[in-house]
MISEMAR-819227 format. One line per 5 residues: number of its first residue (from 1); their letters; for each residue y, x, z of N, C-alpha, C, CB. Coordinates in nm, 3 decimals. Each point is the difference from the previous one (the first is absolute). Glycine has a CB too. Layout:
BEGIN
NUM	A	Y/X/Z/Y/X/Z/Y/X/Z/Y/X/Z ~ ...
// end
This chain:
BEGIN
1	MPDTA	0.259/0.030/-2.065/0.085/-0.092/0.073/0.052/0.071/0.125/-0.130/-0.201/-0.087 ~ 0.261/0.196/0.112/0.055/0.064/0.120/-0.059/-0.063/0.126/0.213/0.051/-0.124 ~ -0.220/0.028/0.230/-0.059/-0.048/0.125/0.068/-0.126/0.051/-0.062/0.234/0.054 ~ 0.196/-0.239/-0.061/0.069/-0.118/0.052/-0.035/-0.125/-0.079/0.186/0.147/0.077 ~ -0.200/-0.134/-0.207/-0.037/-0.115/-0.082/-0.142/-0.044/0.032/0.156/0.077/-0.181
6	RTRFR	-0.246/0.018/0.200/-0.138/-0.035/0.032/-0.007/-0.068/0.136/-0.082/0.194/-0.138 ~ 0.158/-0.144/0.236/0.002/-0.062/0.132/0.054/-0.142/-0.009/0.031/0.225/0.106 ~ 0.077/-0.243/-0.178/0.059/-0.133/-0.015/-0.101/-0.095/-0.065/0.231/0.101/-0.017 ~ -0.302/-0.053/-0.084/-0.099/-0.084/-0.067/-0.109/-0.042/0.097/0.049/0.115/-0.218 ~ -0.101/-0.022/0.293/-0.109/-0.032/0.093/0.046/-0.100/0.105/-0.097/0.228/-0.037
11	LDGSR	0.212/-0.204/0.096/0.045/-0.088/0.107/0.043/-0.136/-0.053/0.072/0.201/0.129 ~ -0.008/-0.204/-0.244/0.042/-0.128/-0.057/-0.115/-0.069/-0.073/0.232/0.090/-0.023 ~ -0.319/-0.012/-0.039/-0.106/-0.056/-0.081/-0.118/-0.051/0.078/0.072/0.152/-0.175 ~ -0.086/-0.112/0.299/-0.114/-0.044/0.080/0.047/-0.040/0.139/-0.155/0.151/-0.131 ~ 0.231/-0.256/0.136/0.060/-0.042/0.127/-0.104/-0.030/0.107/0.189/-0.092/-0.130
16	SEAPL	-0.308/0.051/0.091/-0.102/-0.029/0.101/-0.044/0.127/0.073/-0.076/-0.195/-0.138 ~ 0.093/0.311/0.075/-0.037/0.126/0.063/0.114/0.061/0.081/-0.161/0.038/-0.186 ~ 0.281/-0.089/0.172/0.116/0.061/0.064/-0.015/0.013/0.152/0.139/-0.093/-0.183 ~ -0.183/-0.011/0.254/-0.014/0.017/0.146/-0.099/0.110/0.038/0.055/-0.241/0.026 ~ -0.167/0.249/-0.096/-0.098/0.104/0.028/0.058/0.137/-0.030/-0.187/-0.160/-0.051
21	RFVLV	0.254/0.172/-0.063/0.061/0.128/-0.036/0.102/0.042/0.106/-0.035/-0.051/-0.244 ~ 0.115/-0.044/0.291/0.101/0.030/0.102/-0.066/0.054/0.127/0.148/-0.179/-0.094 ~ -0.253/0.114/0.139/-0.068/0.042/0.123/-0.065/0.137/-0.018/-0.040/-0.241/0.061 ~ -0.020/0.265/-0.175/-0.062/0.130/-0.024/0.104/0.112/0.002/-0.179/-0.112/-0.136 ~ 0.294/0.088/0.075/0.107/0.100/0.003/0.049/0.019/0.143/0.070/-0.062/-0.235
26	ATQIA	-0.056/-0.047/0.309/0.045/0.010/0.139/-0.094/0.085/0.084/0.107/-0.224/-0.023 ~ -0.238/0.216/-0.004/-0.094/0.083/0.077/0.022/0.148/-0.026/-0.166/-0.186/-0.009 ~ 0.207/0.219/-0.113/0.022/0.140/-0.035/0.132/0.053/0.056/-0.134/-0.036/-0.206 ~ 0.221/-0.054/0.248/0.128/0.041/0.059/-0.008/-0.007/0.153/0.124/-0.081/-0.206 ~ -0.171/-0.032/0.257/-0.004/-0.019/0.145/-0.103/0.090/0.068/0.072/-0.235/-0.035
31	GPAVV	-0.188/0.250/-0.027/-0.105/0.082/0.061/0.044/0.143/0.027/-0.165/-0.141/-0.115 ~ 0.209/0.212/0.013/0.046/0.137/0.025/0.121/0.007/0.093/-0.087/0.060/-0.225 ~ 0.174/-0.160/0.220/0.116/0.000/0.090/-0.044/-0.009/0.146/0.139/-0.108/-0.180 ~ -0.235/0.022/0.208/-0.051/-0.014/0.136/-0.069/0.130/0.044/-0.029/-0.249/-0.033 ~ -0.054/0.303/-0.054/-0.072/0.123/0.033/0.098/0.116/0.022/-0.198/-0.080/-0.133
36	RYVLE	0.302/0.086/0.052/0.096/0.111/0.007/0.097/-0.012/0.117/-0.019/0.021/-0.245 ~ 0.080/-0.140/0.262/0.110/-0.014/0.096/-0.038/-0.064/0.133/0.146/-0.016/-0.195 ~ -0.246/-0.067/0.198/-0.039/-0.066/0.125/-0.112/0.077/0.068/0.069/-0.223/-0.094 ~ -0.178/0.245/0.022/-0.114/0.070/0.058/0.015/0.152/-0.004/-0.142/-0.192/-0.068 ~ 0.225/0.240/-0.023/0.027/0.144/-0.018/-0.129/0.080/-0.017/0.208/-0.027/0.136
41	VEPVA	-0.292/-0.021/-0.225/-0.128/0.065/-0.027/0.021/0.113/-0.102/-0.126/-0.215/0.050 ~ 0.074/0.332/-0.016/0.005/0.113/-0.092/-0.118/-0.009/-0.097/0.115/0.144/0.173 ~ -0.100/-0.098/-0.293/0.112/0.072/-0.058/0.106/-0.089/-0.064/-0.158/0.184/-0.038 ~ 0.139/-0.316/0.045/0.097/-0.090/-0.063/0.137/0.011/0.067/-0.187/-0.156/-0.060 ~ 0.190/0.170/0.192/0.128/0.004/0.072/0.089/0.114/-0.045/-0.115/-0.103/0.193
46	SAPAE	0.058/0.215/-0.230/0.081/0.115/-0.038/-0.003/0.030/-0.150/-0.042/0.091/0.225 ~ -0.026/-0.171/-0.301/-0.007/0.023/-0.145/0.135/-0.028/-0.065/-0.245/-0.060/0.000 ~ 0.279/0.136/-0.102/0.125/-0.028/-0.072/-0.006/-0.139/-0.063/0.032/0.247/-0.046 ~ 0.079/-0.317/0.049/0.007/-0.135/-0.057/-0.044/0.000/-0.146/0.186/-0.057/0.159 ~ -0.149/0.161/-0.232/-0.036/0.008/-0.142/-0.152/0.001/-0.018/0.212/0.124/-0.045
51	QLVAT	-0.282/-0.059/0.136/-0.147/0.005/-0.009/-0.059/-0.138/0.026/0.002/0.240/0.075 ~ 0.051/-0.312/0.022/-0.051/-0.133/0.029/0.027/-0.096/-0.116/0.037/0.041/0.246 ~ 0.081/-0.030/-0.304/0.033/-0.084/-0.116/-0.092/0.033/-0.117/0.240/-0.013/0.076 ~ -0.263/0.140/-0.100/-0.088/0.040/-0.110/-0.143/-0.048/0.023/0.145/0.201/-0.040 ~ -0.186/-0.208/0.165/-0.135/-0.043/0.032/-0.015/-0.151/-0.011/-0.023/0.198/0.151
56	AGPNV	0.118/-0.272/-0.098/-0.009/-0.147/0.000/0.051/-0.061/-0.130/0.028/0.004/0.247 ~ 0.056/0.068/-0.318/0.062/-0.053/-0.121/-0.095/-0.058/-0.103/0.173/0.164/0.039 ~ -0.281/-0.095/-0.073/-0.092/-0.056/-0.099/-0.061/-0.133/0.044/-0.049/0.232/-0.071 ~ 0.021/-0.247/0.200/-0.053/-0.129/0.048/0.104/-0.110/-0.013/-0.150/0.122/0.158 ~ 0.274/-0.090/-0.120/0.107/-0.100/-0.011/0.018/-0.041/-0.145/0.114/0.096/0.204
61	RRYLT	-0.112/0.001/-0.293/0.017/-0.029/-0.143/-0.115/-0.089/-0.050/0.120/0.221/-0.032 ~ -0.242/-0.189/0.072/-0.114/-0.081/-0.044/0.009/-0.142/0.055/-0.141/0.207/-0.011 ~ 0.181/-0.219/0.138/0.012/-0.133/0.059/0.107/-0.082/-0.071/-0.075/0.093/0.220 ~ 0.180/-0.028/-0.268/0.107/-0.073/-0.068/-0.032/-0.028/-0.147/0.160/0.106/0.156 ~ -0.226/-0.012/-0.222/-0.014/-0.013/-0.145/-0.143/-0.004/-0.051/0.213/0.116/-0.015
66	GDL	-0.308/-0.077/0.096/-0.138/0.011/-0.048/-0.080/-0.127/0.017/0.011/0.239/0.054 ~ -0.134/-0.231/-0.099/-0.092/-0.111/0.020/-0.044/-0.003/0.145/-0.078/0.015/-0.240 ~ 0.061/-0.135/0.291/-0.047/-0.014/0.138/-0.146/-0.039/0.000/0.229/-0.066/0.077
// end
């Protein structure tokens, strides 16, 4: 099953989990953004964006499509 179809199934198929999934994804976006741009903590502040995406990506994918 393509990733987009699996994501759509999870979000549409389990509406009661949607708010939790949304908040979990938000933590993976807001947290690194605060550490990188507001607090400017190294090594996150100077890490390549691609590295941060590769690191956080699996968590975001699991929060959207995996079992909670």
